[in-house]
N, C-alpha and C positions, 0 to 999 in steps of 0.2 A: 477434514471434508467427510462425507459421507459417501460409503462406496456401494454401489446397487447391484441385489444380488441378481443370480442369474434367475430369468423366469417371473419377472415382477407382473403382480396381475394379480395370483391366488394368496394374500397374506400369510392365511393359514399355512399354507402348503410349502410357503417360502420362510416360517420364521425361526428356522433350523439349520438355513444354509451358508455356508462358507462363500465369501464373494468370490468374481470372476478371478482365477487364477490360484489361486488354492484349494482348488478339490472341490469335490459336493461330500458333504457329512452329513447324517443327523444327529443330532444333538439335543440332549436332555435343556430345551430353555430354563424352565425353572433353576434346574442343577446349575448353569451356567451363569444366569444373575445372580446366586447366591454365591458363588464364588467369588463373581468380580466384585462385590460389594465386599465381601470379608476381608478382601485380599488391597481392597484402595479405595481411598477417599470418594464419596460419590457427591459430587456437585450437582446433581439433579436430582428434585425430587421427584417422586412417583407419580405426582400431579404434571410434572411438567414436561414428562416422558411420552414418546408415541407409542400406537401399540404393536403387538408385536409384528414383526418382522420384513418390510421392506428394504429397508436399508439398515447397517452397520458399519458404526463405526472404526476407523484404524489411529492406532496414536501418531500423534506427531511428534517426531524426534529429532531437539534442535541436540547437535554434537559438539563438542568444543573443538580446537586444533589440537591434535595429539596423533603423531606422524605412525602408524604402525598400529593404533587400536583398535580392534575389533569391538562393538558396539551390539548388545543383545537389547532386543524388544523389550526391556523394563523400566528403560527411563522416561519419562511421561511429563510432557509440556503440556498440554491441554486436548481434550477431547471432544467429541460433539453427543448431544445425547443419544442414547438409542438404545433399546430393549434388550440386544444383546450385544454381545462385544469380542470380538476375536483381534488378538494380538499380531502384527505381520510376524511372519516367518524369515522375512528377508535382511540381510543383516546391515548395514551401511559403515562404511568404513571410511573414515576420514584421514587419509594421508598430507593434507596439506596444514598450513598456519593459519588457516583458515575459519572462522562459524561455518557449519554445514549443516542440513538439515532436509530430510526427505518428508517429502509431504503427497499422502495419498490426494488424489482429484480423479474427478470425472470429466468425460470432455463433451463435447456437445453431442455424439451418437452413442453416448453410455461404454467407452470403453474405460476399465482401467485403467489410470497410469499413477505413475510416481515422481514429483519433481523434483528434484534433487536441486538446493537454493543454497548459494554459497556467499559469505559476504566478508568482505577484507572491509579493514580501518586503517587510514594514512594520518600520519601527522605533518603540517607543508610549514617548514621553515621560511625567511624571511625570505631567501633567495627562490623559493617555488619549489624547490626537489622537498619529493615527498620519501618517506621512509613508513613500514609498518608500524604502528602506536603500541606500546606495549601493551595497553589495557585496553584490547578490542570491543567496539558496541556489541551487545548481544543479537542477535537476531528479533524480530519483533512479531511476533503474533498477531497484536492486534495494534488498531492505531492506539495512540499515547494521546489523549485527550487533551488539548491547552487548558482547558478548565474541568476537572472532575468534576466539579458539582453543578455541572451546565451540561445537560443534554444537546444541547443546540450549538456548542460551540465547535470551535474548526478546530483541525489534527496540530498536535506539533511537529506527531513524527508519524508519518505513515506504517504500516504495517508492512511486514517483507514477505511475508505468504499470499500466493497468488498462480495463476496460473502466467505464461508465457507473455511481453506483453508486444505491442509494436514498437520498434526502435527505443531509443532509451529517454529516460524520465530525467530531467535535471530539476532537483529540489535543494533549495535555498534557506537555511533555519537561521534567526539571528534578530537582527533588529538594525537599524539604522544609526552612525555612529558619524554624527557632526563633530568639525576638529572646532568649532566653538557653537556660543549659542546660537540659535539662526530659529528662523520662522517656515523655512521652505529647504532643502534639499533635494537633489536628484542623485538616484541610483540605478544602477546598471548589472545587468549578467549579461559575459560577454561568451558562447560556446562557438567555436571554429570561426566563423566569419558573419555568426549571426547574435545583435544585440538588443537584449530585452530592456527598457527603460520602464522606470519608476520615477513619481514625482512624489513628495514625502513634505505635509505639512503637521505644523503642530496643533496642538489642540482647538477645534474650532465650531462654532453653534449656528445651527440656523434661527436669524431672527427678521422681523415684518419691516423690509424699508419701503423707498418709494418704486420701488419698482414692481414690489411683490415678495415675498420669502426668499431670504437671498443668504448664502454662506457667509457668515461674518470671519473678521481677521482673525488670522493663527497665531495663537500665544509660541512662546521661543521655546524651543526644548533642546538637550543635545543629546539624547538617545531615544530612538522611539521603534516599539516591535514590530517587525513587519508582517502582521498579522489580518486574517479575513475581516476580523472585529472590525476594524478599523477602515477598511475599504465599502465602496457603495456596496448594499444590498439588506440583507432583514426582511423583516415581517412589516405587514400594517398591524395596529391593535387588534384588530379582530381576526385578525390572520388571513382574512379575507384576498389578500395579495402576498406574495412572495415572491423575492427573486431563488429563483431556484438554483444558478450558479453561484449564489453566496447567502443561506439562510443564516446565517451568522452577523452580517455585516450593517450598516446602517443607513436611511436613505430614505427606505419606502416606506409611503403612506399613502391612505387613500384621497388625502387632500392636504394641498399644500400647507394651511394651516396647522395640519396637524403634526408638524416640526418644530415647529416656531419653539425655541429655547430647546431643542434638544441636539447631541451631538452629531454632527457633520462629516462625511468621508473625509477621510485625512490620505487617503492615499488613491492615485489616480494613474492613469499615462498622460503624460506630458501634452501627448495630440489630443487629448476630451477631457480639458479641466470640472472638475462640476463649481459652479458658480451659484445657481442657484437651485429650488425644490424640485423644479423641472427636470433634470437634468437626470438622466437615468443612462451611464455611459455601462458598458460589460465592466464587472467586478474584472480587478487583476490584483494580483499578488505573485510570491515565489514560492509561498508554501504550498505542502499537497493538499489533496482536492477527495473529500470523503466520499463513502462509496453511493451518499443515497442523493450529493449534489450534482448537479448541472457541469459537463455533459455527459459525466460518468452514466449517469441514471438512464439518459437517452439512449445507451449504448447497449442497454440489457437485451432491447427487443420487443415482442410485444407478448403482453401475459395478458389472457381473455380465457374465457369457456373453451375454447378449442385447444390450448394450451396444456391450461389444467385437466382435461380429458385425455389428450393422448401424449404429451411429453414429459409432464410434471413429475418427478422432479429434473430433468435434463434441463437443460437451457433450452432460452426459444431460435427455433431456425433461421431466425434475423439476427442473431446474439452476435455482439461484435467487439474482437477480441480488446480494443480499445479501452474498453470497460476495464484493463486491470491497470491502466495506465495510470497513473498518481499523480502527476507534475500539471500544472497550470499551461492549457494548451501551446502557451508561447514558447514555453521551455518541452517539448517535448522533439524529440528528434530522430528521424527517420530520412537515409539508413542509419543505426545504430552508431555512438562513439566511439572510439578506438584508440588503443595505447598510445600516448602521444598527444591527442587533441589536445587544444589550447582552451582552458576555464578561466575567466577574469571575474572576480564580483570588487563593482564598486560603488563605495560609500556605507559599508558594512561591519570596516573593522578600519583601523586607523590608518593604516596605507593599504594599496591595492595589495585585493590578495589576490594571485594567479598563483597556476599550474598548471602541468600535463600529466593529462589522465594514467595513472602508472598502469604497469600491465600486472593481468593476477597468475599468468602464467598456468591455466588451469585445465585439467584434462580431467575429463570426468569417464568414470566407463560401467557400462553396464553386462553383466554376465547375464547371459543366458542360457538356457539348456541346448537346444539345437544350433541355436544363433552363432551360440560361442559370444566373445568380448566386442561389444561394439564402443566405438570409440567418438566421445565428442567434443568439440573445444568449445563454451557455451560463451555468448557474446555479451560487453557488461548493459542490464538494460536498465539498471538506477544508479544515481550519483548524487547522494547526498551531503550537500557542504556547508560546511555551519563556521564564516570566516572569525566568526568571534574568538569557537578554542580551536582553529585552525585544524581540523580533523575532515575528513573526506570520508565518506563512506560507500562500497562501489560495491554495487550487488550482481551474482550473474544465478542464469536459473535454465535446466533443461530438462525435458521431460522423457519420461521412459513408459514406453505401454507395459502394465504386468504383463501380459499375455497370457493365453491358458494352453491346455493340453500336452502337449510334448513340449512346446517353445515356452516357459515359465520364468521371468524376470527371477533371479535367485541373488543378486547383489550387484547394488551399486557400492564403487570405489570413487572417492573425490582425492588427488591428486596434481601436482606441478610439475612441470618440465625443466625448469628453474638450476 
Protein backbone atom coordinates (compact mmCIF):
# COMPACT_ATOMS: atom_id res chain seq x y z
CA UNK A 1 0.00 0.00 0.00
CA UNK A 2 1.20 3.49 -0.75
CA UNK A 3 1.55 6.10 1.96
CA UNK A 4 1.06 9.77 1.07
CA UNK A 5 3.77 12.31 1.79
CA UNK A 6 3.18 15.41 3.87
CA UNK A 7 2.40 18.39 1.65
CA UNK A 8 1.19 16.53 -1.44
CA UNK A 9 0.95 18.84 -4.39
CA UNK A 10 4.47 19.95 -5.27
CA UNK A 11 6.12 16.74 -6.46
CA UNK A 12 9.63 18.14 -6.76
CA UNK A 13 9.52 19.65 -3.27
CA UNK A 14 8.16 16.44 -1.74
CA UNK A 15 10.53 14.06 -3.48
CA UNK A 16 12.82 13.47 -0.53
CA UNK A 17 10.50 13.35 2.46
CA UNK A 18 9.61 10.66 4.90
CA UNK A 19 5.90 9.77 5.22
CA UNK A 20 3.82 11.13 8.11
CA UNK A 21 4.82 9.72 11.48
CA UNK A 22 8.42 9.15 10.51
CA UNK A 23 9.76 12.69 10.74
CA UNK A 24 10.82 14.93 7.87
CA UNK A 25 14.27 14.80 6.40
CA UNK A 26 15.93 15.86 3.17
CA UNK A 27 17.59 12.94 1.41
CA UNK A 28 19.60 12.40 -1.72
CA UNK A 29 17.02 10.83 -4.03
CA UNK A 30 19.55 9.41 -6.47
CA UNK A 31 21.58 7.86 -3.65
CA UNK A 32 18.48 6.39 -2.05
CA UNK A 33 17.39 4.83 -5.33
CA UNK A 34 20.84 3.43 -6.02
CA UNK A 35 21.08 1.95 -2.52
CA UNK A 36 17.67 0.35 -2.85
CA UNK A 37 18.50 -1.29 -6.16
CA UNK A 38 21.88 -2.46 -4.94
CA UNK A 39 20.44 -4.18 -1.87
CA UNK A 40 17.18 -5.62 -3.17
CA UNK A 41 15.80 -7.13 -6.40
CA UNK A 42 13.90 -4.51 -8.36
CA UNK A 43 10.66 -5.97 -9.68
CA UNK A 44 9.52 -2.69 -11.21
CA UNK A 45 11.41 -1.56 -14.33
CA UNK A 46 12.14 2.11 -14.77
CA UNK A 47 9.49 2.50 -17.45
CA UNK A 48 6.83 1.31 -14.98
CA UNK A 49 7.89 3.52 -12.07
CA UNK A 50 6.09 6.81 -11.39
CA UNK A 51 7.89 10.12 -11.31
CA UNK A 52 9.51 11.44 -8.15
CA UNK A 53 7.64 11.71 -5.05
CA UNK A 54 4.05 12.05 -4.30
CA UNK A 55 3.99 8.59 -2.83
CA UNK A 56 6.35 6.35 -0.95
CA UNK A 57 6.01 2.64 -0.31
CA UNK A 58 6.36 0.75 2.92
CA UNK A 59 7.16 -2.90 3.14
CA UNK A 60 4.57 -5.52 3.97
CA UNK A 61 6.00 -8.03 6.44
CA UNK A 62 4.49 -11.42 7.11
CA UNK A 63 5.70 -12.79 10.40
CA UNK A 64 5.34 -16.51 11.17
CA UNK A 65 4.34 -17.60 14.67
CA UNK A 66 7.40 -17.41 16.87
CA UNK A 67 6.74 -16.40 20.47
CA UNK A 68 8.99 -13.65 21.70
CA UNK A 69 10.68 -13.05 18.38
CA UNK A 70 11.28 -9.40 17.46
CA UNK A 71 11.23 -8.94 13.71
CA UNK A 72 13.30 -6.22 12.10
CA UNK A 73 12.06 -4.54 8.93
CA UNK A 74 14.32 -6.58 6.61
CA UNK A 75 12.10 -9.50 5.60
CA UNK A 76 10.03 -8.45 2.61
CA UNK A 77 7.09 -10.11 0.90
CA UNK A 78 6.32 -7.43 -1.65
CA UNK A 79 6.22 -3.71 -2.22
CA UNK A 80 4.50 -1.23 -4.42
CA UNK A 81 6.30 0.62 -7.21
CA UNK A 82 7.83 3.91 -6.15
CA UNK A 83 10.77 6.12 -6.89
CA UNK A 84 11.98 6.44 -3.31
CA UNK A 85 11.63 3.68 -0.78
CA UNK A 86 11.86 3.94 2.99
CA UNK A 87 11.64 0.85 5.18
CA UNK A 88 9.50 1.14 8.31
CA UNK A 89 11.21 1.86 11.62
CA UNK A 90 8.57 0.13 13.73
CA UNK A 91 8.98 -3.51 14.87
CA UNK A 92 6.23 -6.11 14.75
CA UNK A 93 6.38 -8.66 17.57
CA UNK A 94 4.41 -11.84 16.97
CA UNK A 95 4.15 -13.72 20.26
CA UNK A 96 1.08 -15.66 19.10
CA UNK A 97 0.86 -19.13 17.52
CA UNK A 98 -0.65 -17.60 14.36
CA UNK A 99 0.55 -15.96 11.16
CA UNK A 100 0.73 -12.16 11.42
CA UNK A 101 1.48 -9.21 9.15
CA UNK A 102 1.60 -5.42 9.45
CA UNK A 103 0.14 -3.70 6.41
CA UNK A 104 0.80 0.01 5.78
CA UNK A 105 -2.40 1.73 4.69
CA UNK A 106 -3.99 5.15 4.15
CA UNK A 107 -7.56 5.88 5.23
CA UNK A 108 -10.09 7.99 3.36
CA UNK A 109 -8.85 11.18 5.05
CA UNK A 110 -5.20 10.55 4.23
CA UNK A 111 -4.14 9.34 7.68
CA UNK A 112 -1.27 6.88 7.63
CA UNK A 113 -2.26 3.59 9.26
CA UNK A 114 -0.82 0.22 10.08
CA UNK A 115 -3.22 -2.71 9.89
CA UNK A 116 -2.26 -5.77 11.92
CA UNK A 117 -3.62 -8.91 10.24
CA UNK A 118 -3.64 -12.25 12.06
CA UNK A 119 -4.57 -15.64 10.60
CA UNK A 120 -5.14 -18.94 12.35
CA UNK A 121 -5.67 -22.31 10.67
CA UNK A 122 -7.66 -25.12 12.25
CA UNK A 123 -8.44 -28.74 11.44
CA UNK A 124 -11.94 -30.11 12.11
CA UNK A 125 -12.38 -33.76 13.14
CA UNK A 126 -15.41 -35.96 12.44
CA UNK A 127 -17.08 -34.86 15.66
CA UNK A 128 -16.74 -31.16 14.81
CA UNK A 129 -13.87 -30.46 17.24
CA UNK A 130 -11.29 -27.90 16.08
CA UNK A 131 -7.55 -28.01 16.75
CA UNK A 132 -4.77 -25.76 15.46
CA UNK A 133 -3.24 -27.08 12.25
CA UNK A 134 0.37 -28.24 12.40
CA UNK A 135 0.97 -26.64 8.99
CA UNK A 136 -0.96 -23.34 8.97
CA UNK A 137 -2.00 -21.55 5.81
CA UNK A 138 0.16 -18.55 4.99
CA UNK A 139 -1.32 -15.08 4.68
CA UNK A 140 -2.13 -14.41 1.04
CA UNK A 141 -0.90 -11.13 -0.39
CA UNK A 142 -3.04 -11.41 -3.55
CA UNK A 143 -6.02 -13.35 -4.81
CA UNK A 144 -5.07 -16.84 -5.95
CA UNK A 145 -6.62 -17.24 -9.43
CA UNK A 146 -8.48 -20.41 -10.32
CA UNK A 147 -6.66 -20.49 -13.66
CA UNK A 148 -3.44 -18.44 -13.71
CA UNK A 149 -3.46 -18.47 -17.53
CA UNK A 150 -6.93 -16.94 -17.75
CA UNK A 151 -7.08 -13.24 -16.75
CA UNK A 152 -10.90 -13.40 -16.56
CA UNK A 153 -11.12 -16.31 -14.14
CA UNK A 154 -12.54 -16.30 -10.64
CA UNK A 155 -10.42 -16.47 -7.49
CA UNK A 156 -9.81 -19.82 -5.82
CA UNK A 157 -8.68 -18.06 -2.64
CA UNK A 158 -9.09 -14.39 -1.70
CA UNK A 159 -6.30 -12.11 -0.59
CA UNK A 160 -5.99 -11.57 3.16
CA UNK A 161 -4.76 -8.00 2.70
CA UNK A 162 -6.98 -4.96 3.05
CA UNK A 163 -8.63 -2.61 5.52
CA UNK A 164 -11.24 -3.56 8.10
CA UNK A 165 -14.43 -5.18 6.80
CA UNK A 166 -18.10 -4.81 7.68
CA UNK A 167 -19.08 -7.86 9.71
CA UNK A 168 -17.67 -11.27 8.83
CA UNK A 169 -17.12 -12.94 5.45
CA UNK A 170 -17.73 -16.68 5.13
CA UNK A 171 -16.09 -18.23 2.06
CA UNK A 172 -16.42 -21.91 1.19
CA UNK A 173 -13.93 -23.47 -1.24
CA UNK A 174 -14.41 -26.92 -2.68
CA UNK A 175 -16.67 -29.11 -4.76
CA UNK A 176 -20.04 -30.80 -4.64
CA UNK A 177 -19.64 -34.39 -3.47
CA UNK A 178 -22.52 -36.70 -4.42
CA UNK A 179 -23.02 -39.98 -2.54
CA UNK A 180 -23.56 -41.65 -5.93
CA UNK A 181 -23.68 -40.56 -9.56
CA UNK A 182 -26.46 -38.03 -10.01
CA UNK A 183 -27.67 -35.34 -12.40
CA UNK A 184 -28.58 -32.76 -9.76
CA UNK A 185 -28.02 -32.21 -6.05
CA UNK A 186 -28.59 -29.51 -3.46
CA UNK A 187 -25.92 -27.91 -1.26
CA UNK A 188 -26.24 -25.58 1.69
CA UNK A 189 -24.15 -23.47 4.04
CA UNK A 190 -25.65 -22.73 7.44
CA UNK A 191 -24.21 -19.97 9.62
CA UNK A 192 -25.95 -19.21 12.90
CA UNK A 193 -29.61 -19.39 11.91
CA UNK A 194 -29.10 -18.48 8.25
CA UNK A 195 -29.12 -21.14 5.51
CA UNK A 196 -27.78 -20.34 2.03
CA UNK A 197 -28.74 -23.00 -0.57
CA UNK A 198 -27.35 -23.89 -4.01
CA UNK A 199 -28.53 -26.36 -6.65
CA UNK A 200 -25.87 -28.03 -8.76
CA UNK A 201 -26.46 -29.74 -12.11
CA UNK A 202 -24.18 -31.88 -14.25
CA UNK A 203 -22.83 -30.54 -17.53
CA UNK A 204 -25.59 -29.24 -19.75
CA UNK A 205 -25.88 -27.10 -22.89
CA UNK A 206 -28.37 -24.80 -24.57
CA UNK A 207 -30.29 -26.22 -27.54
CA UNK A 208 -33.00 -25.11 -29.93
CA UNK A 209 -36.36 -26.52 -28.82
CA UNK A 210 -40.01 -26.04 -29.64
CA UNK A 211 -40.22 -23.20 -27.10
CA UNK A 212 -37.03 -21.49 -28.20
CA UNK A 213 -33.50 -21.83 -26.86
CA UNK A 214 -33.68 -23.85 -23.66
CA UNK A 215 -31.36 -25.64 -21.25
CA UNK A 216 -30.86 -29.30 -22.08
CA UNK A 217 -30.75 -32.29 -19.73
CA UNK A 218 -27.80 -32.63 -17.36
CA UNK A 219 -25.12 -35.30 -17.48
CA UNK A 220 -24.37 -37.37 -14.42
CA UNK A 221 -21.54 -36.45 -12.06
CA UNK A 222 -20.03 -37.45 -8.73
CA UNK A 223 -17.97 -34.35 -8.01
CA UNK A 224 -18.40 -30.83 -9.34
CA UNK A 225 -16.27 -27.74 -8.54
CA UNK A 226 -18.32 -24.95 -6.96
CA UNK A 227 -16.84 -22.08 -8.95
CA UNK A 228 -18.35 -19.02 -10.58
CA UNK A 229 -17.29 -20.29 -14.01
CA UNK A 230 -20.21 -22.75 -13.78
CA UNK A 231 -22.80 -20.18 -12.62
CA UNK A 232 -24.75 -17.65 -14.67
CA UNK A 233 -22.62 -14.80 -15.99
CA UNK A 234 -19.93 -14.15 -18.58
CA UNK A 235 -20.07 -11.83 -21.57
CA UNK A 236 -21.28 -11.76 -25.14
CA UNK A 237 -18.85 -12.63 -27.92
CA UNK A 238 -18.36 -8.96 -28.84
CA UNK A 239 -18.12 -7.90 -25.15
CA UNK A 240 -21.03 -5.50 -25.55
CA UNK A 241 -22.85 -7.30 -22.73
CA UNK A 242 -21.14 -8.33 -19.48
CA UNK A 243 -22.53 -9.68 -16.24
CA UNK A 244 -20.51 -7.48 -13.90
CA UNK A 245 -21.27 -9.64 -10.86
CA UNK A 246 -19.71 -12.66 -12.58
CA UNK A 247 -17.71 -11.96 -15.76
CA UNK A 248 -16.32 -15.53 -15.57
CA UNK A 249 -19.68 -17.29 -15.86
CA UNK A 250 -21.81 -18.65 -18.69
CA UNK A 251 -25.17 -17.76 -20.20
CA UNK A 252 -24.80 -14.11 -21.29
CA UNK A 253 -25.33 -13.39 -25.01
CA UNK A 254 -26.79 -10.69 -27.26
CA UNK A 255 -29.21 -13.16 -28.77
CA UNK A 256 -30.53 -16.48 -27.44
CA UNK A 257 -29.44 -18.12 -30.70
CA UNK A 258 -25.84 -17.23 -29.85
CA UNK A 259 -26.03 -19.70 -26.97
CA UNK A 260 -27.04 -22.77 -28.97
CA UNK A 261 -24.69 -25.70 -28.21
CA UNK A 262 -22.84 -23.64 -25.59
CA UNK A 263 -22.50 -24.61 -21.90
CA UNK A 264 -25.44 -23.60 -19.72
CA UNK A 265 -25.28 -22.54 -16.06
CA UNK A 266 -24.89 -25.49 -13.70
CA UNK A 267 -25.01 -23.64 -10.36
CA UNK A 268 -28.17 -21.77 -9.39
CA UNK A 269 -30.42 -20.82 -6.52
CA UNK A 270 -33.15 -23.47 -6.09
CA UNK A 271 -35.81 -20.73 -6.16
CA UNK A 272 -34.51 -19.25 -9.43
CA UNK A 273 -33.74 -22.05 -11.90
CA UNK A 274 -32.20 -21.46 -15.31
CA UNK A 275 -34.39 -23.20 -17.88
CA UNK A 276 -34.14 -20.99 -20.99
CA UNK A 277 -31.66 -18.63 -22.60
CA UNK A 278 -33.81 -15.70 -21.44
CA UNK A 279 -33.31 -16.40 -17.73
CA UNK A 280 -30.99 -13.82 -16.15
CA UNK A 281 -31.00 -14.60 -12.45
CA UNK A 282 -28.33 -13.11 -10.14
CA UNK A 283 -25.11 -15.18 -10.04
CA UNK A 284 -24.72 -17.36 -6.96
CA UNK A 285 -21.87 -19.25 -5.33
CA UNK A 286 -19.92 -19.83 -2.15
CA UNK A 287 -16.47 -18.63 -3.33
CA UNK A 288 -14.95 -15.16 -2.99
CA UNK A 289 -15.66 -12.19 -5.26
CA UNK A 290 -12.85 -10.37 -7.03
CA UNK A 291 -12.22 -6.66 -6.53
CA UNK A 292 -13.41 -5.62 -10.00
CA UNK A 293 -16.63 -7.64 -9.84
CA UNK A 294 -19.98 -6.39 -8.61
CA UNK A 295 -21.09 -5.58 -6.05
CA UNK A 296 -17.58 -4.76 -4.78
CA UNK A 297 -16.83 -2.39 -7.67
CA UNK A 298 -19.99 -0.45 -6.84
CA UNK A 299 -18.69 0.31 -3.36
CA UNK A 300 -15.56 2.13 -4.57
CA UNK A 301 -17.48 5.36 -4.97
CA UNK A 302 -17.44 8.10 -7.56
CA UNK A 303 -14.34 8.14 -9.76
CA UNK A 304 -14.58 11.29 -11.87
CA UNK A 305 -12.63 14.40 -12.84
CA UNK A 306 -13.46 16.09 -9.56
CA UNK A 307 -12.01 13.12 -7.66
CA UNK A 308 -8.88 13.19 -9.81
CA UNK A 309 -8.38 16.89 -9.19
CA UNK A 310 -9.24 17.07 -5.48
CA UNK A 311 -8.68 13.66 -3.82
CA UNK A 312 -6.65 11.25 -5.93
CA UNK A 313 -4.99 8.98 -4.73
CA UNK A 314 -7.30 8.94 -1.68
CA UNK A 315 -10.57 7.02 -1.83
CA UNK A 316 -13.67 8.94 -3.00
CA UNK A 317 -15.74 10.57 -0.27
CA UNK A 318 -18.62 8.16 -0.97
CA UNK A 319 -16.37 5.09 -0.65
CA UNK A 320 -18.14 2.21 1.12
CA UNK A 321 -16.00 -0.07 3.35
CA UNK A 322 -18.05 -3.04 2.16
CA UNK A 323 -15.65 -2.97 -0.78
CA UNK A 324 -13.25 -4.98 1.39
CA UNK A 325 -15.77 -7.78 1.95
CA UNK A 326 -14.85 -10.69 -0.30
CA UNK A 327 -17.72 -13.14 0.34
CA UNK A 328 -20.85 -13.48 -1.74
CA UNK A 329 -23.43 -11.03 -0.30
CA UNK A 330 -25.51 -13.95 1.00
CA UNK A 331 -22.53 -15.06 3.12
CA UNK A 332 -21.68 -11.71 4.74
CA UNK A 333 -22.77 -11.47 8.37
CA UNK A 334 -23.17 -8.34 10.46
CA UNK A 335 -22.87 -8.28 13.44
CA UNK A 336 -19.60 -10.25 13.12
CA UNK A 337 -19.35 -13.93 13.98
CA UNK A 338 -18.28 -14.76 17.51
CA UNK A 339 -16.47 -17.79 18.98
CA UNK A 340 -18.95 -20.62 19.39
CA UNK A 341 -21.13 -19.64 16.43
CA UNK A 342 -22.19 -22.76 14.52
CA UNK A 343 -21.17 -23.28 10.87
CA UNK A 344 -22.21 -26.27 8.75
CA UNK A 345 -21.72 -27.21 5.10
CA UNK A 346 -23.90 -29.84 3.47
CA UNK A 347 -23.02 -31.62 0.22
CA UNK A 348 -19.34 -30.64 -0.10
CA UNK A 349 -17.88 -33.60 1.78
CA UNK A 350 -18.81 -37.23 2.32
CA UNK A 351 -20.53 -36.37 5.60
CA UNK A 352 -22.01 -33.18 7.03
CA UNK A 353 -19.15 -30.78 7.77
CA UNK A 354 -19.92 -28.84 10.92
CA UNK A 355 -18.02 -27.02 13.65
CA UNK A 356 -18.20 -24.10 16.01
CA UNK A 357 -16.05 -21.06 15.30
CA UNK A 358 -12.92 -21.51 17.44
CA UNK A 359 -11.67 -18.65 19.65
CA UNK A 360 -8.37 -17.02 18.75
CA UNK A 361 -7.87 -15.39 22.19
CA UNK A 362 -6.10 -12.55 20.37
CA UNK A 363 -4.70 -9.46 22.02
CA UNK A 364 -3.06 -6.85 19.77
CA UNK A 365 -1.18 -3.99 21.42
CA UNK A 366 0.07 -0.78 19.86
CA UNK A 367 2.69 1.21 21.76
CA UNK A 368 2.78 4.99 21.26
CA UNK A 369 5.21 7.63 22.54
CA UNK A 370 2.67 9.60 24.59
CA UNK A 371 -0.51 7.51 24.67
CA UNK A 372 1.37 4.46 25.89
CA UNK A 373 0.05 0.99 25.10
CA UNK A 374 -3.36 0.58 23.47
CA UNK A 375 -4.84 -2.92 23.72
CA UNK A 376 -7.38 -4.23 21.21
CA UNK A 377 -9.16 -7.57 20.94
CA UNK A 378 -10.03 -7.80 17.24
CA UNK A 379 -13.14 -9.52 15.94
CA UNK A 380 -13.04 -12.22 13.28
CA UNK A 381 -13.76 -10.76 9.84
CA UNK A 382 -13.06 -13.74 7.54
CA UNK A 383 -13.77 -17.45 7.83
CA UNK A 384 -12.59 -19.61 4.91
CA UNK A 385 -13.89 -23.18 4.98
CA UNK A 386 -12.54 -26.12 2.94
CA UNK A 387 -14.79 -29.10 3.68
CA UNK A 388 -12.83 -31.51 1.47
CA UNK A 389 -9.60 -31.03 3.43
CA UNK A 390 -11.45 -30.31 6.71
CA UNK A 391 -9.53 -27.06 7.24
CA UNK A 392 -10.74 -23.65 8.40
CA UNK A 393 -8.85 -20.35 8.17
CA UNK A 394 -9.87 -17.59 10.60
CA UNK A 395 -8.66 -14.01 10.02
CA UNK A 396 -8.88 -10.96 12.28
CA UNK A 397 -7.42 -7.47 11.86
CA UNK A 398 -7.08 -4.20 13.71
CA UNK A 399 -5.91 -0.77 12.54
CA UNK A 400 -3.65 1.70 14.32
CA UNK A 401 -2.88 5.25 13.26
CA UNK A 402 0.84 5.81 12.73
CA UNK A 403 0.55 9.12 14.50
CA UNK A 404 2.86 12.07 14.13
CA UNK A 405 4.72 14.63 16.16
CA UNK A 406 5.19 13.48 19.76
CA UNK A 407 2.71 10.60 19.61
CA UNK A 408 4.05 8.09 17.07
CA UNK A 409 3.28 4.38 16.89
CA UNK A 410 6.50 2.59 17.86
CA UNK A 411 5.57 -1.09 18.09
CA UNK A 412 2.78 -3.58 17.42
CA UNK A 413 2.62 -6.79 19.44
CA UNK A 414 0.38 -9.73 18.57
CA UNK A 415 -0.26 -12.06 21.51
CA UNK A 416 -2.87 -14.34 23.06
CA UNK A 417 -4.30 -14.48 26.56
CA UNK A 418 -5.03 -18.22 26.65
